[in-house]
C-alpha positions in Angstrom: 0.0 0.0 0.0 2.9 2.4 0.8 4.3 1.8 -2.7 0.9 2.5 -4.3 0.6 5.7 -2.2 4.1 6.7 -3.4 3.1 6.2 -7.0 0.0 8.4 -6.5 2.0 11.1 -4.8 4.5 11.2 -7.7 1.7 11.5 -10.2 2.7 8.3 -11.9 -0.5 6.2 -11.7 -1.2 6.3 -15.4 2.3 5.4 -16.7 2.8 2.8 -14.1 -0.6 1.2 -14.8 0.2 1.1 -18.5 3.6 -0.5 -17.8 2.1 -3.0 -15.5 -0.5 -3.9 -18.1 2.1 -4.3 -20.8 4.3 -6.4 -18.6 1.4 -8.7 -17.8 0.7 -9.1 -21.6 4.4 -9.8 -22.2 4.4 -12.4 -19.4 1.2 -14.1 -20.8 2.7 -14.2 -24.3 5.9 -15.7 -23.0 4.1 -18.4 -20.9 1.9 -19.2 -24.0 5.1 -19.5 -26.1 6.7 -21.8 -23.5 3.6 -24.0 -23.3 2.8 -24.0 -27.1 6.4 -24.5 -28.2 7.6 -26.5 -25.2 10.6 -24.2 -25.2 11.4 -23.3 -21.6 14.4 -21.2 -22.7 12.0 -18.3 -23.4 11.2 -18.0 -19.6 14.4 -16.0 -19.2 12.5 -13.0 -20.6 10.1 -13.0 -17.5 13.1 -12.9 -15.2 14.7 -10.1 -17.2 11.5 -8.1 -17.2 11.3 -8.5 -13.4 14.8 -7.1 -13.1 13.8 -4.2 -15.3 11.2 -3.2 -12.8 13.6 -3.0 -9.8 15.1 0.4 -10.8 11.7 2.0 -10.7 11.0 0.4 -7.3 14.3 1.7 -5.9 13.8 5.2 -7.5 10.3 5.5 -6.0 11.6 4.5 -2.6 14.5 6.9 -2.9 12.3 9.8 -3.8 10.0 9.1 -0.9 12.9 8.7 1.5 14.5 12.0 0.3 11.2 13.9 0.8 10.9 12.4 4.3 14.4 13.0 5.7 15.5 16.0 3.6 19.1 14.9 3.8 21.5 13.4 1.3 23.6 11.8 4.0 20.9 9.5 5.2 22.2 5.9 5.0 19.0 4.4 3.8 18.7 7.0 1.1 22.3 6.4 0.0 21.6 2.6 -0.1 18.5 3.1 -2.3 20.4 5.5 -4.7 23.2 2.9 -5.0 20.7 0.1 -5.6 19.0 2.1 -8.3 22.3 2.8 -10.1 23.4 -0.8 -9.7 20.2 -2.3 -11.1 19.4 0.4 -13.7 21.3 -1.3 -16.6 18.8 -4.2 -16.2 16.1 -2.0 -17.7 17.6 -1.6 -21.2 19.5 -4.9 -21.1 16.6 -6.8 -22.7 17.5 -5.2 -26.0 20.6 -7.3 -26.1 18.5 -10.4 -25.9 17.8 -9.9 -29.6 21.0 -11.9 -30.1 18.9 -15.0 -29.4 16.9 -14.3 -32.6 19.9 -15.3 -34.6 19.4 -18.9 -33.4 15.6 -18.9 -34.2 14.2 -21.1 -36.9 13.0 -19.3 -40.0 9.3 -19.9 -39.2 9.6 -18.5 -35.7 12.0 -15.6 -36.4 9.5 -12.8 -36.5 7.5 -14.2 -33.5 10.6 -14.3 -31.3 11.9 -10.9 -32.5 8.6 -9.1 -31.8 8.2 -10.8 -28.4 11.8 -9.8 -27.4 11.2 -6.2 -28.7 8.0 -5.9 -26.8 9.7 -7.0 -23.5 12.7 -4.7 -24.3 10.5 -1.7 -25.0 8.6 -2.3 -21.7 11.8 -2.6 -19.7 13.3 0.4 -21.4 10.3 2.6 -20.7 10.2 1.4 -17.1 13.9 2.3 -16.7 13.3 5.7 -18.3 10.5 6.4 -15.8 12.9 5.6 -12.9 15.6 7.8 -14.5 13.1 10.6 -14.7 12.5 10.5 -11.0 16.2 10.6 -10.3 16.8 13.3 -12.9 14.1 15.4 -11.4 15.7 15.1 -7.9 19.1 16.2 -9.2 17.6 19.1 -11.2 15.7 20.3 -8.2 18.8 20.2 -5.9 21.5 21.5 -8.3 19.8 22.9 -11.3 18.8 21.8 -14.8 22.4 21.8 -16.3 23.6 19.3 -13.6 20.4 17.4 -14.0 21.2 16.7 -17.6 24.9 16.0 -16.8 23.5 13.4 -14.5 21.5 11.8 -17.3 24.5 11.7 -19.6 26.7 10.1 -16.9 24.0 7.5 -16.0 23.6 6.7 -19.7 27.3 6.0 -20.0 27.5 3.9 -16.8 24.4 2.0 -17.9 26.0 1.3 -21.2 29.0 -0.1 -19.4 26.7 -2.1 -17.1 24.9 -3.7 -20.1 28.3 -4.5 -21.6 29.3 -6.3 -18.3 26.0 -8.2 -18.4 26.1 -9.3 -22.0 29.8 -10.0 -22.6 31.3 -10.5 -19.1 28.2 -12.2 -17.8 28.1 -10.3 -14.6 24.8 -9.6 -12.8 23.9 -6.8 -10.5 23.6 -9.0 -7.4 27.1 -10.3 -8.0 28.3 -7.3 -6.2 27.0 -9.0 -3.0 27.5 -12.6 -3.9 30.9 -12.5 -5.8 32.5 -9.1 -5.2 36.0 -10.3 -6.2 34.6 -11.6 -9.5 32.9 -8.3 -10.1 36.1 -6.4 -9.4 38.2 -8.6 -11.8 35.5 -8.6 -14.5 35.0 -4.9 -14.3 38.7 -4.2 -14.5 39.2 -6.4 -17.5 36.1 -5.0 -19.2 37.3 -1.4 -18.7 40.6 -2.4 -20.2 38.9 -4.1 -23.2 36.7 -1.0 -23.8 39.9 1.2 -23.9 41.9 -1.2 -26.1 39.4 -3.0 -28.3 37.6 -0.9 -30.9 34.6 -3.3 -31.2 34.0 -3.1 -27.4 34.5 0.7 -27.5 31.9 1.0 -30.3 29.4 -1.1 -28.4 29.7 1.1 -25.2 29.5 4.4 -27.1 26.6 3.4 -29.3 24.5 1.7 -26.6 25.1 4.7 -24.3 24.0 7.1 -27.0 21.0 4.9 -27.7 19.9 5.1 -24.1 20.5 8.9 -23.9 18.7 9.7 -27.1 15.8 7.4 -26.2 15.4 9.2 -22.9 15.7 12.7 -24.5 13.1 11.8 -27.1 10.7 10.6 -24.4 11.4 13.7 -22.4 10.6 16.0 -25.4 7.5 14.1 -26.3 6.0 14.2 -22.8 6.6 18.0 -22.7 4.4 18.6 -25.7 1.0 20.1 -25.1 -1.3 20.3 -28.1 -2.2 23.9 -29.1 -5.4 25.1 -27.6 -5.9 21.8 -25.8 -7.3 22.1 -22.3 -5.4 19.3 -20.7 -4.2 18.8 -17.2 -0.4 18.7 -16.5 1.2 15.5 -17.5 3.0 13.6 -14.8 6.3 12.0 -15.6 9.1 13.6 -17.5 8.7 17.3 -16.5 11.6 19.0 -14.7 10.5 21.9 -12.6 
């Protein structure tokens, strides 16, 4: 109930309702696909979609905590902010699951691609909503310019996080379960990104993809039709 109240206070009832509905449809389609095709391997999409929701959960809790304590030094707030940043790459990560389409049979190619894209779009929009909440906090505290610098920095870090997940096979929770493996893997990945052009290209292009996607959503949600007598839209506005 507290989470639902937080969603209402932040004016996010409509976008969250839409994302929940879309996630439910994605899950139903995946389950049908598993049952109809007897292919359990598609169940990974449900798990990835669940992980994509965690950043929004942490962002909502962080915003609520910040409004309650009014201090950036609060330990619980710092923990929530860290958890959000750590799990944020899971939201756009599903786009890289398109690699599985390469192994799809010809007759199922389009079905699998559309299913993965639907899940990826849902995860990406959920992540953008969480980024908006954090963006708004930063902009309110330190101004619009630093708010956008924050978005650029997060896009770069998320791009690196997706790289770690797809190519190094590290997960967000490995920070707690296998910290040494995370340290070694991250160090090696950073070296690869610096020395290997293919790795560098992936990091740059995926980071730009995330940034431009967020910017376009931000711009679209600021639009108000001429002469339209509409209420203020919750979501991507920065006061």
